[in-house]
C-alpha positions as CSV (number, residue, x, y, z in Angstrom):
1,M,6.6,24.0,45.1
2,E,8.2,20.6,45.0
3,T,6.9,17.8,42.8
4,P,6.3,14.4,44.3
5,P,9.1,11.8,43.9
6,E,6.8,9.4,41.9
7,R,6.2,12.1,39.3
8,D,9.9,12.8,39.1
9,A,10.7,9.1,38.6
10,A,8.0,8.9,35.9
11,A,9.2,12.0,34.2
12,A,12.8,10.7,34.3
13,A,11.7,7.4,32.8
14,R,9.8,9.2,30.0
15,H,12.8,11.4,29.3
16,A,15.1,8.5,29.2
17,R,12.9,6.7,26.7
18,F,11.6,9.6,24.6
19,G,14.0,12.5,25.4
20,S,15.8,12.5,22.1
21,L,15.1,11.7,18.5
22,P,16.5,8.4,17.0
23,K,19.6,8.5,14.9
24,R,18.9,9.6,11.3
25,I,18.9,6.8,8.7
26,Q,21.0,7.6,5.6
27,F,19.6,6.9,2.2
28,H,22.2,4.4,1.3
29,E,21.2,2.3,4.3
30,M,17.6,2.1,3.1
31,V,18.3,1.1,-0.5
32,E,19.2,-2.3,-1.7
33,E,20.1,-2.8,-5.3
34,Q,19.9,-6.1,-7.1
35,A,20.7,-7.0,-10.6
36,A,17.8,-8.0,-12.8
37,G,17.7,-11.6,-14.0
38,P,18.4,-12.4,-17.6
39,N,14.8,-13.6,-18.2
40,A,13.1,-10.5,-17.0
41,A,12.5,-9.2,-20.5
42,V,11.2,-12.6,-21.7
43,A,8.6,-12.8,-19.0
44,T,7.0,-9.4,-19.9
45,A,7.3,-9.8,-23.7
46,Y,4.2,-9.7,-25.9
47,N,2.9,-13.0,-26.9
48,P,0.4,-12.7,-29.9
49,E,-0.7,-16.4,-29.6
50,G,-1.7,-16.0,-25.9
51,S,-3.2,-12.5,-26.2
52,W,-6.7,-14.0,-26.7
53,K,-6.7,-15.0,-23.1
54,H,-6.8,-11.4,-22.0
55,F,-9.4,-10.2,-24.5
56,S,-12.8,-9.5,-23.1
57,C,-15.8,-8.5,-25.2
58,L,-19.5,-8.6,-24.2
59,A,-20.5,-9.7,-27.8
60,L,-18.1,-12.7,-27.6
61,D,-19.3,-13.6,-24.1
62,L,-22.9,-13.7,-25.3
63,G,-21.9,-15.7,-28.3
64,L,-23.0,-13.1,-30.8
């Protein structure tokens, strides 16, 4: 039994494209390290004067 030439060409094209797995990516190629800025701690610091902006209470919303 011989396969038709069109099928062989299609199978060869598929094998050329999908015949092997891609090259494995190493962990150090996926990771990029950056130093944190000096103001990173200041941006996330607790601000007692501005904390009321994030306070939510139904009694206060209703004016009770």
